C-alpha positions as CSV (number, residue, x, y, z in Angstrom):
1,X,69.8,-28.2,-84.7
2,X,69.0,-24.7,-83.6
3,X,70.8,-22.2,-85.9
4,X,73.2,-19.7,-84.5
5,X,71.3,-16.6,-83.4
6,X,72.5,-13.1,-83.9
7,X,71.6,-12.2,-80.3
8,X,72.5,-14.0,-77.1
9,X,70.4,-11.9,-74.7
10,X,67.4,-9.7,-74.9
11,X,68.5,-6.3,-74.0
12,X,66.3,-3.6,-72.5
13,X,66.4,-1.8,-75.8
14,X,65.1,-4.8,-77.7
15,X,62.1,-5.4,-75.4
16,X,58.8,-4.5,-76.8
17,X,56.7,-1.8,-75.3
18,X,54.1,-2.3,-72.6
19,X,51.4,-1.5,-75.2
20,X,52.6,-4.3,-77.4
21,X,52.6,-6.7,-74.5
22,X,49.1,-5.7,-73.3
23,X,47.9,-9.2,-74.1
24,X,50.2,-10.9,-71.6
25,X,50.6,-10.6,-67.9
26,X,54.1,-10.1,-66.6
27,X,54.6,-13.7,-65.4
28,X,53.4,-15.2,-68.6
29,X,55.6,-12.9,-70.6
30,X,58.7,-14.1,-68.6
31,X,57.6,-17.7,-69.0
32,X,57.4,-17.3,-72.7
33,X,60.8,-15.6,-72.8
34,X,62.2,-18.5,-70.9
35,X,60.7,-21.0,-73.4
36,X,62.3,-19.2,-76.3
37,X,65.7,-19.1,-74.4
38,X,65.5,-22.8,-73.8
39,X,65.1,-23.4,-77.6
40,X,68.1,-21.2,-78.4
41,X,70.1,-22.8,-75.6
42,X,73.0,-20.3,-75.2
43,X,74.1,-19.7,-71.5
44,X,73.9,-15.9,-71.6
45,X,70.3,-16.0,-72.9
46,X,69.3,-18.6,-70.4
47,X,70.8,-16.6,-67.5
48,X,68.9,-13.6,-68.7
49,X,65.6,-15.5,-69.0
50,X,66.0,-17.1,-65.6
51,X,66.7,-13.7,-64.0
52,X,63.6,-12.4,-65.8
53,X,61.4,-15.3,-64.5
54,X,62.7,-14.7,-60.9
55,X,62.1,-10.9,-61.2
56,X,58.5,-11.5,-62.5
57,X,57.9,-14.1,-59.7
58,X,56.9,-16.8,-62.1
59,X,55.5,-19.8,-60.3
60,X,58.1,-22.5,-59.8
61,X,55.4,-25.0,-60.7
62,X,55.0,-23.2,-64.1
63,X,58.7,-23.4,-64.7
64,X,58.9,-27.1,-63.8
65,X,56.2,-27.8,-66.3
66,X,57.9,-25.7,-69.0
67,X,61.2,-27.6,-68.4
68,X,59.4,-31.0,-68.6
69,X,57.5,-30.1,-71.8
70,X,60.6,-28.6,-73.4
71,X,62.0,-32.2,-73.6
72,X,59.3,-32.8,-76.2
73,X,60.2,-29.7,-78.3
74,X,63.9,-29.2,-78.0
75,X,65.2,-32.5,-76.5
76,X,66.8,-33.6,-73.2
77,X,70.1,-31.7,-73.6
78,X,68.7,-28.2,-73.7
79,X,65.9,-28.9,-71.2
80,X,68.4,-30.4,-68.7
81,X,70.8,-27.5,-69.1
82,X,67.9,-25.0,-68.5
83,X,66.7,-27.0,-65.5
84,X,70.2,-26.9,-64.0
85,X,70.5,-23.2,-64.4
86,X,67.0,-22.6,-62.9
87,X,67.9,-24.8,-59.8
88,X,71.2,-23.1,-59.3
89,X,69.9,-19.6,-59.7
90,X,66.9,-20.0,-57.5
91,X,67.9,-22.6,-55.0
92,X,64.4,-24.2,-55.5
93,X,64.7,-28.0,-55.2
94,X,62.9,-30.4,-57.4
95,X,59.9,-32.2,-55.9
96,X,60.9,-35.3,-54.0
97,X,58.4,-37.4,-56.0
98,X,56.0,-37.0,-58.9
99,X,52.8,-39.1,-58.9
100,X,52.4,-38.6,-62.7
101,X,55.8,-40.2,-63.5
102,X,54.7,-43.8,-63.0
103,X,54.1,-45.9,-66.0
104,X,51.2,-47.5,-64.0
105,X,49.3,-44.5,-65.3
106,X,49.8,-45.3,-69.0
107,X,46.2,-45.9,-69.7
108,X,45.2,-42.6,-68.1
109,X,47.9,-40.8,-70.2
110,X,46.4,-42.2,-73.3
111,X,42.9,-41.2,-72.4
112,X,43.8,-37.6,-71.4
113,X,46.2,-37.3,-74.3
114,X,43.4,-38.0,-76.8
115,X,41.3,-35.3,-75.2
116,X,44.2,-32.7,-75.1
117,X,45.4,-33.4,-78.6
118,X,41.8,-33.1,-79.9
119,X,41.5,-29.7,-78.3
120,X,44.8,-28.5,-79.8
121,X,44.1,-29.7,-83.3
122,X,40.3,-29.2,-83.4
123,X,38.7,-30.3,-86.6
124,X,42.1,-31.5,-87.9
125,X,42.6,-34.0,-85.1
126,X,41.6,-37.2,-87.0
127,X,43.7,-36.1,-90.0
128,X,46.7,-35.5,-87.7
129,X,46.3,-39.0,-86.3
130,X,46.2,-40.5,-89.8
131,X,49.2,-38.5,-91.0
132,X,51.3,-39.5,-88.0
133,X,50.4,-43.1,-88.3
134,X,51.5,-43.0,-91.9
135,X,54.9,-41.8,-90.7
136,X,55.2,-44.6,-88.1
137,X,52.5,-46.1,-85.8
138,X,54.8,-45.8,-82.8
139,X,55.1,-42.0,-83.3
140,X,51.3,-41.8,-83.2
141,X,51.1,-43.7,-79.9
142,X,54.0,-41.8,-78.3
143,X,52.6,-38.5,-79.5
144,X,49.3,-39.0,-77.8
145,X,50.3,-41.0,-74.7
146,X,53.7,-39.6,-73.9
147,X,53.4,-36.1,-75.5
148,X,49.8,-34.9,-75.0
149,X,48.9,-37.3,-72.1
150,X,51.8,-37.8,-69.9
151,X,53.4,-34.4,-70.4
152,X,51.0,-31.7,-71.7
153,X,48.0,-32.8,-69.7
154,X,49.7,-32.5,-66.4
155,X,48.4,-30.2,-63.7
156,X,50.6,-27.2,-62.8
157,X,50.3,-25.2,-66.0
158,X,47.2,-24.5,-68.1
159,X,46.9,-25.5,-71.7
160,X,46.8,-21.8,-72.9
161,X,50.3,-21.1,-71.4
162,X,51.6,-24.5,-72.5
163,X,50.6,-23.8,-76.1
164,X,52.1,-20.3,-76.0
165,X,55.4,-21.7,-74.9
166,X,55.3,-24.5,-77.5
167,X,54.4,-21.9,-80.2
168,X,57.4,-19.7,-79.5
169,X,59.8,-22.7,-79.3
170,X,58.6,-23.9,-82.7
171,X,59.1,-20.4,-84.0
172,X,62.7,-20.3,-82.7
173,X,63.3,-23.8,-84.2
174,X,61.9,-22.7,-87.5
175,X,59.7,-25.7,-87.8
176,X,57.0,-24.1,-90.0
177,X,54.4,-26.9,-90.0
178,X,54.6,-27.3,-86.3
179,X,54.4,-23.6,-85.7
180,X,51.3,-23.5,-87.9
181,X,49.7,-26.2,-85.8
182,X,50.5,-24.6,-82.5
183,X,49.5,-21.1,-83.5
184,X,46.1,-22.7,-84.0
185,X,46.6,-24.8,-80.9
186,X,47.2,-21.7,-78.8
187,X,43.9,-20.3,-80.1
188,X,42.1,-23.6,-79.4
189,X,43.7,-23.7,-75.9
190,X,42.2,-20.3,-75.0
191,X,44.8,-17.8,-76.0
192,X,43.6,-14.6,-77.6
193,X,45.1,-13.2,-80.8
194,X,46.5,-10.4,-78.7
195,X,48.3,-12.8,-76.4
196,X,49.7,-14.8,-79.4
197,X,51.0,-11.6,-81.1
198,X,52.5,-10.5,-77.8
199,X,54.2,-13.8,-77.2
200,X,55.7,-13.7,-80.7
201,X,57.0,-10.2,-80.1
202,X,58.7,-11.3,-76.9
203,X,60.9,-13.8,-78.8
204,X,61.2,-11.7,-82.0
205,X,64.8,-10.6,-81.1
206,X,65.8,-14.3,-81.1
207,X,64.8,-15.0,-84.7
208,X,67.0,-14.7,-87.6
209,X,65.7,-12.2,-90.2
210,X,64.4,-14.7,-92.7
211,X,62.8,-16.8,-89.9
212,X,61.2,-13.7,-88.4
213,X,59.6,-12.9,-91.8
214,X,58.2,-16.4,-92.1
215,X,56.8,-16.4,-88.6
216,X,55.0,-13.2,-88.8
217,X,53.8,-13.8,-92.3
218,X,52.2,-17.0,-91.1
219,X,50.6,-15.4,-88.1
220,X,49.3,-12.5,-90.1
221,X,47.8,-14.9,-92.6
222,X,46.1,-17.1,-89.9
223,X,44.8,-14.0,-88.2
224,X,43.4,-12.6,-91.5
225,X,41.8,-16.0,-92.3
226,X,40.2,-16.0,-88.9
227,X,38.8,-12.6,-89.3
228,X,37.4,-13.5,-92.7
229,X,35.8,-16.6,-91.2
230,X,34.3,-14.6,-88.4
231,X,32.8,-12.1,-90.8
232,X,31.3,-14.7,-93.1
């Protein structure tokens, strides 16, 4: 369950400066803000995020992909509420069909899921698979085929933006281990440290104080470890 948050909307006063957001283009900033709002789930915040996405002319294809992948991170209820608010506010209809929805493509989902999951987890990929199998073999299969293959390998949104959105949702949810994985995943997916820091600053007002401390402590540690590795 997502905890009660002290803010229900991101006011203009709470927005970070242009300099702090220099790592993100305007559309990606708005997409990341929408991802955080979906994880929180309050109507006022979702309305604000939808308005921000419209103002920033975020691609409707990007938003569709964010809504679909949010099912993985925050569940059907919040994803469906957000989808309804997006459709109502914009008047943009859902596509009539989706070629990637058919279970006839299950083998392809598994193949591309293995590739995408390996990119996100890098050298930790095999260990991840063993750890998930130890939790339950079905979880491992579903994670790769349904999660990384069926959903996160779809066309319409690049892996860099997908991982930035997942990263901020795990931050809002205060799922520390998953945040750790997807901070690294964002880097592996092509995001720069500046983009990651900017994305975290976008959703910083949504985090409870103790969560905010954990999130930025973790990011600062990973960034410092990366700098030491690069210097060695």
